Jmol script that loads the backbone (N, CA, C; Angstrom):
load data "model"
ATOM      1  N   MET A   1     145.787  84.312 -46.361  1.00  0.00           N
ATOM      2  CA  MET A   1     144.476  83.960 -46.831  1.00  0.00           C
ATOM      3  C   MET A   1     143.626  83.542 -45.632  1.00  0.00           C
ATOM      4  N   ASN A   2     142.424  84.062 -45.556  1.00  0.00           N
ATOM      5  CA  ASN A   2     141.477  83.705 -44.506  1.00  0.00           C
ATOM      6  C   ASN A   2     140.462  82.710 -45.066  1.00  0.00           C
ATOM      7  N   TYR A   3     140.141  81.687 -44.276  1.00  0.00           N
ATOM      8  CA  TYR A   3     139.182  80.659 -44.680  1.00  0.00           C
ATOM      9  C   TYR A   3     137.872  80.856 -43.928  1.00  0.00           C
ATOM     10  N   ASP A   4     136.775  80.400 -44.503  1.00  0.00           N
ATOM     11  CA  ASP A   4     135.456  80.519 -43.878  1.00  0.00           C
ATOM     12  C   ASP A   4     135.403  79.858 -42.504  1.00  0.00           C
ATOM     13  N   SER A   5     136.231  78.846 -42.298  1.00  0.00           N
ATOM     14  CA  SER A   5     136.242  78.107 -41.031  1.00  0.00           C
ATOM     15  C   SER A   5     136.832  78.920 -39.880  1.00  0.00           C
ATOM     16  N   GLY A   6     137.504  80.016 -40.210  1.00  0.00           N
ATOM     17  CA  GLY A   6     138.212  80.805 -39.208  1.00  0.00           C
ATOM     18  C   GLY A   6     139.709  80.567 -39.242  1.00  0.00           C
ATOM     19  N   ALA A   7     140.141  79.584 -40.008  1.00  0.00           N
ATOM     20  CA  ALA A   7     141.571  79.311 -40.182  1.00  0.00           C
ATOM     21  C   ALA A   7     142.178  80.378 -41.092  1.00  0.00           C
ATOM     22  N   TRP A   8     143.508  80.494 -41.025  1.00  0.00           N
ATOM     23  CA  TRP A   8     144.185  81.398 -41.946  1.00  0.00           C
ATOM     24  C   TRP A   8     145.584  80.875 -42.287  1.00  0.00           C
ATOM     25  N   TYR A   9     146.076  81.340 -43.429  1.00  0.00           N
ATOM     26  CA  TYR A   9     147.425  80.997 -43.888  1.00  0.00           C
ATOM     27  C   TYR A   9     148.092  82.273 -44.367  1.00  0.00           C
ATOM     28  N   ASN A  10     149.355  82.430 -43.968  1.00  0.00           N
ATOM     29  CA  ASN A  10     150.150  83.562 -44.424  1.00  0.00           C
ATOM     30  C   ASN A  10     151.486  83.009 -44.890  1.00  0.00           C
ATOM     31  N   GLY A  11     151.736  83.065 -46.202  1.00  0.00           N
ATOM     32  CA  GLY A  11     152.995  82.545 -46.701  1.00  0.00           C
ATOM     33  C   GLY A  11     153.009  82.436 -48.208  1.00  0.00           C
ATOM     34  N   SER A  12     153.944  81.651 -48.700  1.00  0.00           N
ATOM     35  CA  SER A  12     154.177  81.495 -50.140  1.00  0.00           C
ATOM     36  C   SER A  12     153.198  80.509 -50.761  1.00  0.00           C
ATOM     37  N   TRP A  13     152.961  80.738 -52.054  1.00  0.00           N
ATOM     38  CA  TRP A  13     152.068  79.878 -52.845  1.00  0.00           C
ATOM     39  C   TRP A  13     152.760  79.483 -54.144  1.00  0.00           C
ATOM     40  N   LYS A  14     152.365  78.344 -54.684  1.00  0.00           N
ATOM     41  CA  LYS A  14     152.825  77.919 -56.007  1.00  0.00           C
ATOM     42  C   LYS A  14     151.678  77.151 -56.662  1.00  0.00           C
ATOM     43  N   ARG A  15     151.230  77.612 -57.788  1.00  0.00           N
ATOM     44  CA  ARG A  15     150.121  76.991 -58.534  1.00  0.00           C
ATOM     45  C   ARG A  15     148.906  76.727 -57.633  1.00  0.00           C
ATOM     46  N   GLY A  16     148.574  77.704 -56.801  1.00  0.00           N
ATOM     47  CA  GLY A  16     147.399  77.601 -55.948  1.00  0.00           C
ATOM     48  C   GLY A  16     147.558  76.732 -54.716  1.00  0.00           C
ATOM     49  N   GLU A  17     148.771  76.273 -54.434  1.00  0.00           N
ATOM     50  CA  GLU A  17     149.036  75.420 -53.260  1.00  0.00           C
ATOM     51  C   GLU A  17     150.023  76.126 -52.335  1.00  0.00           C
ATOM     52  N   ARG A  18     149.920  75.873 -51.048  1.00  0.00           N
ATOM     53  CA  ARG A  18     150.913  76.365 -50.111  1.00  0.00           C
ATOM     54  C   ARG A  18     152.251  75.736 -50.489  1.00  0.00           C
ATOM     55  N   HIS A  19     153.266  76.567 -50.643  1.00  0.00           N
ATOM     56  CA  HIS A  19     154.557  76.068 -51.110  1.00  0.00           C
ATOM     57  C   HIS A  19     155.644  77.063 -50.701  1.00  0.00           C
ATOM     58  N   GLY A  20     156.679  76.581 -50.026  1.00  0.00           N
ATOM     59  CA  GLY A  20     157.721  77.463 -49.505  1.00  0.00           C
ATOM     60  C   GLY A  20     157.493  77.656 -48.023  1.00  0.00           C
ATOM     61  N   LEU A  21     157.801  78.831 -47.520  1.00  0.00           N
ATOM     62  CA  LEU A  21     157.620  79.102 -46.100  1.00  0.00           C
ATOM     63  C   LEU A  21     156.261  79.724 -45.832  1.00  0.00           C
ATOM     64  N   GLY A  22     155.631  79.315 -44.724  1.00  0.00           N
ATOM     65  CA  GLY A  22     154.353  79.895 -44.370  1.00  0.00           C
ATOM     66  C   GLY A  22     153.862  79.447 -43.015  1.00  0.00           C
ATOM     67  N   LYS A  23     152.848  80.147 -42.526  1.00  0.00           N
ATOM     68  CA  LYS A  23     152.237  79.827 -41.237  1.00  0.00           C
ATOM     69  C   LYS A  23     150.748  79.582 -41.449  1.00  0.00           C
ATOM     70  N   PHE A  24     150.264  78.450 -40.909  1.00  0.00           N
ATOM     71  CA  PHE A  24     148.854  78.103 -40.958  1.00  0.00           C
ATOM     72  C   PHE A  24     148.323  78.030 -39.540  1.00  0.00           C
ATOM     73  N   HIS A  25     147.205  78.673 -39.295  1.00  0.00           N
ATOM     74  CA  HIS A  25     146.562  78.652 -37.983  1.00  0.00           C
ATOM     75  C   HIS A  25     145.152  78.113 -38.179  1.00  0.00           C
ATOM     76  N   SER A  26     144.840  76.976 -37.537  1.00  0.00           N
ATOM     77  CA  SER A  26     143.512  76.367 -37.700  1.00  0.00           C
ATOM     78  C   SER A  26     142.498  77.029 -36.773  1.00  0.00           C
ATOM     79  N   ALA A  27     141.237  76.820 -37.066  1.00  0.00           N
ATOM     80  CA  ALA A  27     140.162  77.404 -36.272  1.00  0.00           C
ATOM     81  C   ALA A  27     140.148  76.858 -34.841  1.00  0.00           C
ATOM     82  N   ASP A  28     140.664  75.649 -34.642  1.00  0.00           N
ATOM     83  CA  ASP A  28     140.654  75.055 -33.299  1.00  0.00           C
ATOM     84  C   ASP A  28     141.873  75.439 -32.454  1.00  0.00           C
ATOM     85  N   GLY A  29     142.728  76.319 -32.966  1.00  0.00           N
ATOM     86  CA  GLY A  29     143.852  76.832 -32.195  1.00  0.00           C
ATOM     87  C   GLY A  29     145.187  76.170 -32.452  1.00  0.00           C
ATOM     88  N   ASN A  30     145.217  75.090 -33.225  1.00  0.00           N
ATOM     89  CA  ASN A  30     146.489  74.469 -33.614  1.00  0.00           C
ATOM     90  C   ASN A  30     147.142  75.340 -34.676  1.00  0.00           C
ATOM     91  N   TRP A  31     148.482  75.333 -34.709  1.00  0.00           N
ATOM     92  CA  TRP A  31     149.131  76.080 -35.770  1.00  0.00           C
ATOM     93  C   TRP A  31     150.468  75.464 -36.166  1.00  0.00           C
ATOM     94  N   TYR A  32     150.856  75.739 -37.410  1.00  0.00           N
ATOM     95  CA  TYR A  32     152.112  75.248 -37.981  1.00  0.00           C
ATOM     96  C   TYR A  32     152.845  76.422 -38.611  1.00  0.00           C
ATOM     97  N   ASN A  33     154.154  76.470 -38.398  1.00  0.00           N
ATOM     98  CA  ASN A  33     154.996  77.479 -39.023  1.00  0.00           C
ATOM     99  C   ASN A  33     156.219  76.780 -39.592  1.00  0.00           C
ATOM    100  N   GLY A  34     156.415  76.872 -40.913  1.00  0.00           N
ATOM    101  CA  GLY A  34     157.579  76.234 -41.515  1.00  0.00           C
ATOM    102  C   GLY A  34     157.423  76.035 -43.001  1.00  0.00           C
ATOM    103  N   SER A  35     158.043  74.978 -43.493  1.00  0.00           N
ATOM    104  CA  SER A  35     158.106  74.699 -44.926  1.00  0.00           C
ATOM    105  C   SER A  35     156.890  73.916 -45.415  1.00  0.00           C
ATOM    106  N   TRP A  36     156.494  74.230 -46.644  1.00  0.00           N
ATOM    107  CA  TRP A  36     155.389  73.559 -47.328  1.00  0.00           C
ATOM    108  C   TRP A  36     155.873  73.108 -48.702  1.00  0.00           C
ATOM    109  N   LYS A  37     155.287  72.031 -49.196  1.00  0.00           N
ATOM    110  CA  LYS A  37     155.584  71.578 -50.554  1.00  0.00           C
ATOM    111  C   LYS A  37     154.295  71.033 -51.157  1.00  0.00           C
ATOM    112  N   ASP A  38     153.865  71.644 -52.252  1.00  0.00           N
ATOM    113  CA  ASP A  38     152.664  71.213 -52.965  1.00  0.00           C
ATOM    114  C   ASP A  38     151.452  71.084 -52.046  1.00  0.00           C
ATOM    115  N   GLY A  39     151.280  72.042 -51.145  1.00  0.00           N
ATOM    116  CA  GLY A  39     150.122  72.081 -50.270  1.00  0.00           C
ATOM    117  C   GLY A  39     150.234  71.253 -49.006  1.00  0.00           C
ATOM    118  N   LYS A  40     151.362  70.593 -48.799  1.00  0.00           N
ATOM    119  CA  LYS A  40     151.543  69.741 -47.624  1.00  0.00           C
ATOM    120  C   LYS A  40     152.724  70.222 -46.791  1.00  0.00           C
ATOM    121  N   VAL A  41     152.650  69.951 -45.492  1.00  0.00           N
ATOM    122  CA  VAL A  41     153.750  70.263 -44.580  1.00  0.00           C
ATOM    123  C   VAL A  41     154.929  69.375 -44.974  1.00  0.00           C
ATOM    124  N   HIS A  42     156.076  70.005 -45.250  1.00  0.00           N
ATOM    125  CA  HIS A  42     157.221  69.257 -45.771  1.00  0.00           C
ATOM    126  C   HIS A  42     158.497  70.053 -45.505  1.00  0.00           C
ATOM    127  N   GLY A  43     159.504  69.410 -44.938  1.00  0.00           N
ATOM    128  CA  GLY A  43     160.748  70.095 -44.610  1.00  0.00           C
ATOM    129  C   GLY A  43     160.797  70.336 -43.122  1.00  0.00           C
ATOM    130  N   HIS A  44     161.338  71.471 -42.700  1.00  0.00           N
ATOM    131  CA  HIS A  44     161.462  71.764 -41.270  1.00  0.00           C
ATOM    132  C   HIS A  44     160.365  72.729 -40.838  1.00  0.00           C
ATOM    133  N   GLY A  45     159.840  72.493 -39.628  1.00  0.00           N
ATOM    134  CA  GLY A  45     158.835  73.400 -39.098  1.00  0.00           C
ATOM    135  C   GLY A  45     158.491  73.094 -37.657  1.00  0.00           C
ATOM    136  N   GLU A  46     157.517  73.843 -37.165  1.00  0.00           N
ATOM    137  CA  GLU A  46     157.031  73.695 -35.799  1.00  0.00           C
ATOM    138  C   GLU A  46     155.522  73.545 -35.830  1.00  0.00           C
ATOM    139  N   TYR A  47     155.009  72.557 -35.089  1.00  0.00           N
ATOM    140  CA  TYR A  47     153.572  72.365 -34.975  1.00  0.00           C
ATOM    141  C   TYR A  47     153.197  72.503 -33.502  1.00  0.00           C
ATOM    142  N   HIS A  48     152.223  73.350 -33.240  1.00  0.00           N
ATOM    143  CA  HIS A  48     151.751  73.602 -31.878  1.00  0.00           C
ATOM    144  C   HIS A  48     150.281  73.223 -31.791  1.00  0.00           C
ATOM    145  N   TRP A  49     149.947  72.376 -30.808  1.00  0.00           N
ATOM    146  CA  TRP A  49     148.561  72.043 -30.556  1.00  0.00           C
ATOM    147  C   TRP A  49     147.990  73.059 -29.582  1.00  0.00           C
ATOM    148  N   ALA A  50     146.687  73.264 -29.630  1.00  0.00           N
ATOM    149  CA  ALA A  50     146.029  74.221 -28.741  1.00  0.00           C
ATOM    150  C   ALA A  50     146.211  73.854 -27.271  1.00  0.00           C
ATOM    151  N   ASP A  51     146.402  72.559 -26.974  1.00  0.00           N
ATOM    152  CA  ASP A  51     146.562  72.124 -25.580  1.00  0.00           C
ATOM    153  C   ASP A  51     147.967  72.350 -25.030  1.00  0.00           C
ATOM    154  N   GLY A  52     148.884  72.842 -25.859  1.00  0.00           N
ATOM    155  CA  GLY A  52     150.252  73.117 -25.424  1.00  0.00           C
ATOM    156  C   GLY A  52     151.282  72.107 -25.875  1.00  0.00           C
ATOM    157  N   THR A  53     150.853  70.980 -26.446  1.00  0.00           N
ATOM    158  CA  THR A  53     151.790  70.016 -27.014  1.00  0.00           C
ATOM    159  C   THR A  53     152.520  70.688 -28.173  1.00  0.00           C
ATOM    160  N   PHE A  54     153.776  70.312 -28.378  1.00  0.00           N
ATOM    161  CA  PHE A  54     154.622  71.007 -29.351  1.00  0.00           C
ATOM    162  C   PHE A  54     155.550  70.024 -30.049  1.00  0.00           C
ATOM    163  N   TYR A  55     155.752  70.213 -31.353  1.00  0.00           N
ATOM    164  CA  TYR A  55     156.735  69.431 -32.111  1.00  0.00           C
ATOM    165  C   TYR A  55     157.550  70.394 -32.961  1.00  0.00           C
ATOM    166  N   SER A  56     158.859  70.191 -32.966  1.00  0.00           N
ATOM    167  CA  SER A  56     159.755  70.962 -33.826  1.00  0.00           C
ATOM    168  C   SER A  56     160.702  69.990 -34.505  1.00  0.00           C
ATOM    169  N   GLY A  57     160.745  70.042 -35.841  1.00  0.00           N
ATOM    170  CA  GLY A  57     161.646  69.151 -36.556  1.00  0.00           C
ATOM    171  C   GLY A  57     161.232  68.943 -37.983  1.00  0.00           C
ATOM    172  N   GLY A  58     161.579  67.764 -38.492  1.00  0.00           N
ATOM    173  CA  GLY A  58     161.335  67.443 -39.885  1.00  0.00           C
ATOM    174  C   GLY A  58     159.926  66.915 -40.141  1.00  0.00           C
ATOM    175  N   PHE A  59     159.447  67.204 -41.346  1.00  0.00           N
ATOM    176  CA  PHE A  59     158.147  66.736 -41.812  1.00  0.00           C
ATOM    177  C   PHE A  59     158.298  66.191 -43.233  1.00  0.00           C
ATOM    178  N   ASN A  60     157.465  65.236 -43.566  1.00  0.00           N
ATOM    179  CA  ASN A  60     157.373  64.718 -44.926  1.00  0.00           C
ATOM    180  C   ASN A  60     155.914  64.347 -45.187  1.00  0.00           C
ATOM    181  N   ASN A  61     155.319  64.976 -46.179  1.00  0.00           N
ATOM    182  CA  ASN A  61     153.948  64.640 -46.577  1.00  0.00           C
ATOM    183  C   ASN A  61     152.971  64.728 -45.393  1.00  0.00           C
ATOM    184  N   ASN A  62     153.047  65.820 -44.645  1.00  0.00           N
ATOM    185  CA  ASN A  62     152.175  66.109 -43.493  1.00  0.00           C
ATOM    186  C   ASN A  62     152.447  65.244 -42.266  1.00  0.00           C
ATOM    187  N   LYS A  63     153.564  64.540 -42.204  1.00  0.00           N
ATOM    188  CA  LYS A  63     153.852  63.670 -41.060  1.00  0.00           C
ATOM    189  C   LYS A  63     155.241  63.969 -40.507  1.00  0.00           C
ATOM    190  N   PHE A  64     155.414  63.716 -39.189  1.00  0.00           N
ATOM    191  CA  PHE A  64     156.737  63.867 -38.594  1.00  0.00           C
ATOM    192  C   PHE A  64     157.687  62.920 -39.298  1.00  0.00           C
ATOM    193  N   HIS A  65     158.869  63.431 -39.664  1.00  0.00           N
ATOM    194  CA  HIS A  65     159.827  62.604 -40.389  1.00  0.00           C
ATOM    195  C   HIS A  65     161.217  63.211 -40.239  1.00  0.00           C
ATOM    196  N   GLY A  66     162.202  62.370 -39.956  1.00  0.00           N
ATOM    197  CA  GLY A  66     163.564  62.861 -39.744  1.00  0.00           C
ATOM    198  C   GLY A  66     163.762  63.138 -38.263  1.00  0.00           C
ATOM    199  N   ASN A  67     164.624  64.058 -37.936  1.00  0.00           N
ATOM    200  CA  ASN A  67     164.884  64.382 -36.526  1.00  0.00           C
ATOM    201  C   ASN A  67     163.911  65.439 -36.030  1.00  0.00           C
ATOM    202  N   GLY A  68     163.456  65.241 -34.785  1.00  0.00           N
ATOM    203  CA  GLY A  68     162.545  66.207 -34.202  1.00  0.00           C
ATOM    204  C   GLY A  68     162.374  65.995 -32.717  1.00  0.00           C
ATOM    205  N   VAL A  69     161.746  66.976 -32.095  1.00  0.00           N
ATOM    206  CA  VAL A  69     161.481  66.950 -30.659  1.00  0.00           C
ATOM    207  C   VAL A  69     159.997  67.212 -30.453  1.00  0.00           C
ATOM    208  N   ARG A  70     159.352  66.311 -29.692  1.00  0.00           N
ATOM    209  CA  ARG A  70     157.949  66.511 -29.333  1.00  0.00           C
ATOM    210  C   ARG A  70     157.855  66.582 -27.818  1.00  0.00           C
ATOM    211  N   THR A  71     157.156  67.598 -27.334  1.00  0.00           N
ATOM    212  CA  THR A  71     156.954  67.787 -25.903  1.00  0.00           C
ATOM    213  C   THR A  71     155.450  67.790 -25.642  1.00  0.00           C
ATOM    214  N   TRP A  72     155.015  66.922 -24.722  1.00  0.00           N
ATOM    215  CA  TRP A  72     153.606  66.810 -24.368  1.00  0.00           C
ATOM    216  C   TRP A  72     153.313  67.694 -23.170  1.00  0.00           C
ATOM    217  N   THR A  73     152.050  68.009 -22.944  1.00  0.00           N
ATOM    218  CA  THR A  73     151.663  68.891 -21.845  1.00  0.00           C
ATOM    219  C   THR A  73     151.913  68.272 -20.473  1.00  0.00           C
ATOM    220  N   ASP A  74     151.980  66.954 -20.387  1.00  0.00           N
ATOM    221  CA  ASP A  74     152.238  66.306 -19.091  1.00  0.00           C
ATOM    222  C   ASP A  74     153.725  66.276 -18.737  1.00  0.00           C
ATOM    223  N   GLY A  75     154.582  66.824 -19.624  1.00  0.00           N
ATOM    224  CA  GLY A  75     156.011  66.899 -19.359  1.00  0.00           C
ATOM    225  C   GLY A  75     156.850  65.867 -20.080  1.00  0.00           C
ATOM    226  N   ARG A  76     156.202  64.872 -20.718  1.00  0.00           N
ATOM    227  CA  ARG A  76     156.981  63.900 -21.492  1.00  0.00           C
ATOM    228  C   ARG A  76     157.631  64.603 -22.671  1.00  0.00           C
ATOM    229  N   LYS A  77     158.798  64.043 -23.074  1.00  0.00           N
ATOM    230  CA  LYS A  77     159.514  64.630 -24.209  1.00  0.00           C
ATOM    231  C   LYS A  77     160.256  63.530 -24.948  1.00  0.00           C
ATOM    232  N   TYR A  78     160.172  63.553 -26.276  1.00  0.00           N
ATOM    233  CA  TYR A  78     160.951  62.637 -27.105  1.00  0.00           C
ATOM    234  C   TYR A  78     161.777  63.473 -28.065  1.00  0.00           C
ATOM    235  N   ALA A  79     163.075  63.210 -28.097  1.00  0.00           N
ATOM    236  CA  ALA A  79     163.995  63.875 -29.021  1.00  0.00           C
ATOM    237  C   ALA A  79     164.718  62.792 -29.793  1.00  0.00           C
ATOM    238  N   GLY A  80     164.519  62.776 -31.105  1.00  0.00           N
ATOM    239  CA  GLY A  80     165.179  61.758 -31.911  1.00  0.00           C
ATOM    240  C   GLY A  80     164.558  61.621 -33.282  1.00  0.00           C
ATOM    241  N   ALA A  81     164.688  60.416 -33.817  1.00  0.00           N
ATOM    242  CA  ALA A  81     164.262  60.132 -35.189  1.00  0.00           C
ATOM    243  C   ALA A  81     162.768  59.793 -35.248  1.00  0.00           C
ATOM    244  N   TRP A  82     162.153  60.250 -36.329  1.00  0.00           N
ATOM    245  CA  TRP A  82     160.737  59.993 -36.608  1.00  0.00           C
ATOM    246  C   TRP A  82     160.614  59.462 -38.033  1.00  0.00           C
ATOM    247  N   GLU A  83     159.630  58.623 -38.239  1.00  0.00           N
ATOM    248  CA  GLU A  83     159.307  58.151 -39.592  1.00  0.00           C
ATOM    249  C   GLU A  83     157.809  57.918 -39.677  1.00  0.00           C
ATOM    250  N   ASN A  84     157.183  58.504 -40.677  1.00  0.00           N
ATOM    251  CA  ASN A  84     155.758  58.314 -40.923  1.00  0.00           C
ATOM    252  C   ASN A  84     154.925  58.608 -39.667  1.00  0.00           C
ATOM    253  N   HIS A  85     155.290  59.672 -38.952  1.00  0.00           N
ATOM    254  CA  HIS A  85     154.560  60.181 -37.786  1.00  0.00           C
ATOM    255  C   HIS A  85     154.766  59.356 -36.516  1.00  0.00           C
ATOM    256  N   GLU A  86     155.750  58.447 -36.513  1.00  0.00           N
ATOM    257  CA  GLU A  86     156.020  57.614 -35.347  1.00  0.00           C
ATOM    258  C   GLU A  86     157.486  57.736 -34.936  1.00  0.00           C
ATOM    259  N   MET A  87     157.754  57.539 -33.634  1.00  0.00           N
ATOM    260  CA  MET A  87     159.134  57.477 -33.175  1.00  0.00           C
ATOM    261  C   MET A  87     159.758  56.263 -33.851  1.00  0.00           C
ATOM    262  N   HIS A  88     160.832  56.474 -34.586  1.00  0.00           N
ATOM    263  CA  HIS A  88     161.432  55.383 -35.348  1.00  0.00           C
ATOM    264  C   HIS A  88     162.912  55.689 -35.560  1.00  0.00           C
ATOM    265  N   GLY A  89     163.763  54.951 -34.853  1.00  0.00           N
ATOM    266  CA  GLY A  89     165.199  55.183 -34.918  1.00  0.00           C
ATOM    267  C   GLY A  89     165.711  55.543 -33.539  1.00  0.00           C
ATOM    268  N   ASP A  90     166.892  56.136 -33.488  1.00  0.00           N
ATOM    269  CA  ASP A  90     167.513  56.474 -32.209  1.00  0.00           C
ATOM    270  C   ASP A  90     166.873  57.716 -31.604  1.00  0.00           C
ATOM    271  N   GLY A  91     166.670  57.663 -30.287  1.00  0.00           N
ATOM    272  CA  GLY A  91     166.091  58.810 -29.621  1.00  0.00           C
ATOM    273  C   GLY A  91     166.156  58.696 -28.117  1.00  0.00           C
ATOM    274  N   ILE A  92     165.738  59.768 -27.470  1.00  0.00           N
ATOM    275  CA  ILE A  92     165.709  59.835 -26.017  1.00  0.00           C
ATOM    276  C   ILE A  92     164.292  60.219 -25.598  1.00  0.00           C
ATOM    277  N   LEU A  93     163.696  59.394 -24.761  1.00  0.00           N
ATOM    278  CA  LEU A  93     162.361  59.645 -24.235  1.00  0.00           C
ATOM    279  C   LEU A  93     162.490  59.975 -22.754  1.00  0.00           C
ATOM    280  N   THR A  94     161.967  61.118 -22.380  1.00  0.00           N
ATOM    281  CA  THR A  94     161.987  61.544 -20.990  1.00  0.00           C
ATOM    282  C   THR A  94     160.559  61.530 -20.468  1.00  0.00           C
ATOM    283  N   SER A  95     160.346  60.851 -19.343  1.00  0.00           N
ATOM    284  CA  SER A  95     159.008  60.766 -18.758  1.00  0.00           C
ATOM    285  C   SER A  95     158.669  62.062 -18.029  1.00  0.00           C
ATOM    286  N   ALA A  96     157.412  62.195 -17.643  1.00  0.00           N
ATOM    287  CA  ALA A  96     156.973  63.370 -16.895  1.00  0.00           C
ATOM    288  C   ALA A  96     157.706  63.489 -15.561  1.00  0.00           C
ATOM    289  N   SER A  97     158.146  62.363 -15.002  1.00  0.00           N
ATOM    290  CA  SER A  97     158.871  62.381 -13.725  1.00  0.00           C
ATOM    291  C   SER A  97     160.365  62.651 -13.898  1.00  0.00           C
ATOM    292  N   GLY A  98     160.830  62.711 -15.154  1.00  0.00           N
ATOM    293  CA  GLY A  98     162.232  63.000 -15.420  1.00  0.00           C
ATOM    294  C   GLY A  98     163.085  61.788 -15.731  1.00  0.00           C
ATOM    295  N   GLU A  99     162.502  60.586 -15.675  1.00  0.00           N
ATOM    296  CA  GLU A  99     163.250  59.371 -16.024  1.00  0.00           C
ATOM    297  C   GLU A  99     163.564  59.405 -17.525  1.00  0.00           C
ATOM    298  N   THR A 100     164.810  59.148 -17.865  1.00  0.00           N
ATOM    299  CA  THR A 100     165.257  59.241 -19.256  1.00  0.00           C
ATOM    300  C   THR A 100     165.632  57.871 -19.793  1.00  0.00           C
ATOM    301  N   ARG A 101     165.122  57.578 -20.970  1.00  0.00           N
ATOM    302  CA  ARG A 101     165.448  56.328 -21.654  1.00  0.00           C
ATOM    303  C   ARG A 101     166.000  56.643 -23.041  1.00  0.00           C
ATOM    304  N   ARG A 102     167.197  56.130 -23.278  1.00  0.00           N
ATOM    305  CA  ARG A 102     167.836  56.294 -24.585  1.00  0.00           C
ATOM    306  C   ARG A 102     167.714  54.957 -25.302  1.00  0.00           C
ATOM    307  N   GLY A 103     167.393  54.987 -26.581  1.00  0.00           N
ATOM    308  CA  GLY A 103     167.275  53.719 -27.269  1.00  0.00           C
ATOM    309  C   GLY A 103     166.952  53.850 -28.733  1.00  0.00           C
ATOM    310  N   HIS A 104     166.555  52.730 -29.280  1.00  0.00           N
ATOM    311  CA  HIS A 104     166.197  52.628 -30.691  1.00  0.00           C
ATOM    312  C   HIS A 104     164.742  52.187 -30.768  1.00  0.00           C
ATOM    313  N   TRP A 105     163.936  52.998 -31.410  1.00  0.00           N
ATOM    314  CA  TRP A 105     162.515  52.701 -31.546  1.00  0.00           C
ATOM    315  C   TRP A 105     162.235  52.164 -32.939  1.00  0.00           C
ATOM    316  N   VAL A 106     161.293  51.229 -33.034  1.00  0.00           N
ATOM    317  CA  VAL A 106     160.818  50.709 -34.312  1.00  0.00           C
ATOM    318  C   VAL A 106     159.308  50.910 -34.326  1.00  0.00           C
ATOM    319  N   LYS A 107     158.871  51.805 -35.196  1.00  0.00           N
ATOM    320  CA  LYS A 107     157.451  52.139 -35.299  1.00  0.00           C
ATOM    321  C   LYS A 107     156.828  52.403 -33.937  1.00  0.00           C
ATOM    322  N   ALA A 108     157.445  53.284 -33.186  1.00  0.00           N
ATOM    323  CA  ALA A 108     156.994  53.785 -31.883  1.00  0.00           C
ATOM    324  C   ALA A 108     157.140  52.782 -30.742  1.00  0.00           C
ATOM    325  N   SER A 109     157.618  51.558 -31.000  1.00  0.00           N
ATOM    326  CA  SER A 109     157.854  50.597 -29.924  1.00  0.00           C
ATOM    327  C   SER A 109     159.338  50.576 -29.583  1.00  0.00           C
ATOM    328  N   ARG A 110     159.641  50.490 -28.311  1.00  0.00           N
ATOM    329  CA  ARG A 110     161.044  50.442 -27.899  1.00  0.00           C
ATOM    330  C   ARG A 110     161.644  49.113 -28.326  1.00  0.00           C
ATOM    331  N   PHE A 111     162.739  49.170 -29.021  1.00  0.00           N
ATOM    332  CA  PHE A 111     163.415  47.967 -29.497  1.00  0.00           C
ATOM    333  C   PHE A 111     164.618  47.664 -28.614  1.00  0.00           C
ATOM    334  N   ARG A 112     165.491  48.632 -28.487  1.00  0.00           N
ATOM    335  CA  ARG A 112     166.656  48.551 -27.598  1.00  0.00           C
ATOM    336  C   ARG A 112     166.648  49.828 -26.778  1.00  0.00           C
ATOM    337  N   VAL A 113     166.436  49.676 -25.497  1.00  0.00           N
ATOM    338  CA  VAL A 113     166.352  50.874 -24.657  1.00  0.00           C
ATOM    339  C   VAL A 113     167.156  50.652 -23.386  1.00  0.00           C
ATOM    340  N   ARG A 114     167.792  51.679 -22.929  1.00  0.00           N
ATOM    341  CA  ARG A 114     168.469  51.594 -21.645  1.00  0.00           C
ATOM    342  C   ARG A 114     168.128  52.839 -20.834  1.00  0.00           C
ATOM    343  N   LEU A 115     167.962  52.641 -19.575  1.00  0.00           N
ATOM    344  CA  LEU A 115     167.656  53.716 -18.644  1.00  0.00           C
ATOM    345  C   LEU A 115     168.925  54.497 -18.356  1.00  0.00           C
ATOM    346  N   ILE A 116     168.828  55.793 -18.381  1.00  0.00           N
ATOM    347  CA  ILE A 116     169.962  56.660 -18.073  1.00  0.00           C
ATOM    348  C   ILE A 116     169.718  57.260 -16.693  1.00  0.00           C
ATOM    349  N   VAL A 117     170.617  57.052 -15.787  1.00  0.00           N
ATOM    350  CA  VAL A 117     170.494  57.623 -14.447  1.00  0.00           C
ATOM    351  C   VAL A 117     171.489  58.762 -14.343  1.00  0.00           C
ATOM    352  N   VAL A 118     170.957  59.932 -14.001  1.00  0.00           N
ATOM    353  CA  VAL A 118     171.841  61.115 -13.892  1.00  0.00           C
ATOM    354  C   VAL A 118     171.829  61.662 -12.489  1.00  0.00           C
TER     355      VAL A 118
END
end "model"
wireframe off; spacefill off
backbone 0.3
color backbone group
């Protein structure tokens, strides 16, 4: 389906809502490919921002949820648990310089973290 805004969606529908597997591409260049439920991003998928930032993993109600990996354009990377669109639970954060921190995050704040030297 093509939208007046320039966005488009190609995938499954249920009762007029995106539902099942599908790909949505927004007019600003962001795109999502994965599972939908009742018109919302839900389940496993990949979200790509136009600037090159990328997330692959779980979604719930249009938000990062469960296990996933987000990579920023500056080289930072977080692999671990997400809840309500925030790093929440066990994960590994790698800085742009390559410094790696493994720990437990609570609502995106480091709770217990240790530096890993390799």
